[in-house]
VEXDREN-2710 file (C-alpha; in Angstrom, 1 decimal):
% VEXDREN-2710
k/r/px/py/pz
1/MET/3.7/6.6/-3.8
2/ILE/7.2/5.0/-3.1
3/ASP/7.3/3.1/0.1
4/GLU/11.0/4.1/1.2
5/SER/10.4/1.6/4.1
6/ARG/10.5/-1.4/1.6
7/PRO/14.3/-2.8/0.6
8/VAL/15.5/-1.3/-2.5
9/TYR/15.6/-4.6/-4.3
10/LEU/11.9/-4.8/-3.5
11/ARG/11.3/-1.5/-5.0
12/LEU/13.5/-2.3/-8.2
13/ARG/11.4/-5.5/-8.6
14/ASP/8.0/-3.1/-8.4
15/GLU/9.5/-1.2/-11.3
16/ILE/10.0/-4.2/-13.3
17/ALA/6.9/-5.8/-12.7
18/ALA/5.1/-2.4/-13.4
19/ALA/7.1/-2.3/-17.1
20/ILE/6.1/-5.8/-17.6
21/LEU/2.3/-5.4/-16.6
22/ASP/2.5/-2.0/-18.8
23/GLY/3.8/-4.0/-21.4
24/ARG/7.1/-2.1/-22.0
25/TYR/8.8/-5.4/-21.8
26/GLY/6.5/-8.3/-23.3
27/ASP/6.4/-11.9/-23.2
28/GLY/9.8/-13.0/-24.7
29/GLU/11.5/-9.8/-24.7
30/ILE/14.7/-9.2/-23.2
31/LEU/15.2/-7.0/-20.2
32/PRO/17.8/-4.4/-19.6
33/SER/21.3/-5.8/-18.4
34/VAL/21.6/-5.8/-14.9
35/ARG/24.5/-3.0/-15.2
36/ALA/22.3/-0.8/-17.7
37/PHE/19.2/-1.3/-15.2
38/ALA/21.3/-0.3/-12.3
39/ALA/22.7/2.9/-13.8
40/GLN/19.4/4.0/-15.3
41/GLN/18.0/3.4/-11.5
42/GLY/21.0/4.9/-9.7
43/ALA/21.3/1.9/-8.1
44/ASN/23.9/-0.8/-7.0
45/PRO/24.3/-4.0/-10.0
46/LEU/24.2/-6.2/-7.0
47/THR/21.0/-5.2/-6.1
48/VAL/19.2/-4.9/-9.3
49/ALA/20.8/-8.6/-9.6
50/LYS/18.8/-9.7/-6.4
51/ALA/15.5/-8.2/-8.0
52/TYR/16.2/-10.1/-11.2
53/GLN/16.9/-13.1/-9.0
54/SER/13.8/-12.9/-7.3
55/PHE/12.0/-12.9/-10.8
56/GLN/14.0/-15.9/-11.9
57/ASP/12.8/-17.8/-8.4
58/ASP/9.1/-17.1/-9.5
59/GLY/10.1/-18.4/-13.3
60/LEU/9.0/-14.7/-14.7
61/VAL/12.3/-14.3/-16.4
62/GLN/15.0/-16.9/-17.7
63/VAL/18.5/-16.2/-18.6
64/ARG/20.2/-17.0/-21.4
65/ARG/23.6/-17.4/-21.1
66/GLY/25.8/-14.7/-23.2
67/VAL/22.5/-13.2/-24.5
68/GLY/20.8/-11.7/-21.8
69/MET/17.4/-12.3/-19.5
70/PHE/14.2/-12.4/-21.0
71/VAL/10.6/-12.1/-20.1
72/THR/9.2/-15.9/-19.9
73/PRO/6.2/-16.7/-22.1
74/GLY/3.0/-16.0/-20.1
75/ALA/4.8/-13.8/-17.2
76/SER/2.7/-10.9/-17.7
77/ARG/-0.4/-13.1/-17.1
78/ARG/1.0/-14.7/-14.1
79/LEU/2.3/-11.4/-12.6
80/ARG/-1.0/-9.7/-13.0
81/ALA/-2.4/-12.7/-11.1
82/MET/0.1/-12.6/-8.2
83/GLU/-0.4/-8.9/-8.2
84/ARG/-4.0/-9.2/-8.2
85/GLU/-3.7/-11.9/-5.1
86/ARG/-1.3/-9.1/-3.1
87/PHE/-3.6/-6.5/-3.6
88/PHE/-7.0/-8.0/-2.3
89/SER/-4.8/-10.0/0.4
90/SER/-2.7/-7.0/1.5
91/VAL/-3.6/-3.7/0.0
92/TRP/-7.5/-3.7/-0.3
93/PRO/-8.3/-4.6/3.5
94/GLY/-6.8/-1.2/4.6
95/ILE/-8.5/0.5/1.5
96/ALA/-11.7/-0.6/2.3
97/GLN/-11.4/-0.2/6.4
98/GLN/-10.5/3.8/5.2
99/MET/-13.3/3.7/2.8
100/HIS/-15.8/2.8/5.7
101/ARG/-14.5/5.2/8.1
102/ILE/-14.8/8.3/6.3
103/GLY/-18.0/7.2/4.6
104/ILE/-16.9/6.4/0.8
105/THR/-18.9/3.8/-1.2
106/LEU/-18.1/2.2/-4.4
107/GLU/-20.4/3.7/-6.2
108/GLU/-19.2/7.3/-5.4
109/LEU/-15.5/5.9/-6.0
110/ALA/-16.8/4.6/-9.5
111/ASP/-18.3/8.1/-10.1
112/ARG/-15.1/9.9/-9.2
113/ASN/-13.0/7.7/-11.7
114/ASP/-15.8/7.5/-14.4
115/VAL/-15.6/3.5/-13.6
116/PRO/-18.8/1.5/-14.3
117/VAL/-19.9/-0.4/-11.1
118/ALA/-21.2/-4.0/-12.1
END
């Protein structure tokens, strides 16, 4: 579900992060150019550049002048750790509260999704 209230550059960042986490862009691989990704997403190139800059600021991508932007080695591992922390600090509390409110247990959740509970 897309959160339309979030700034566009953050939604684009989420798209890129998902692609890195899903392995579509592996460590050391080149990302689409700003213009290509903007055209693909129907976004302003400056907005895409802002999303890419946030990854560069976090050390997850590096620019090779005249060549392109590349996923840094270890970026997928670091990004996964960052996303896990965000999930547990920002997303999970609301989910856990809703589950408690409507009486869903972790076991029931696991049964519904065929996931073993440790």
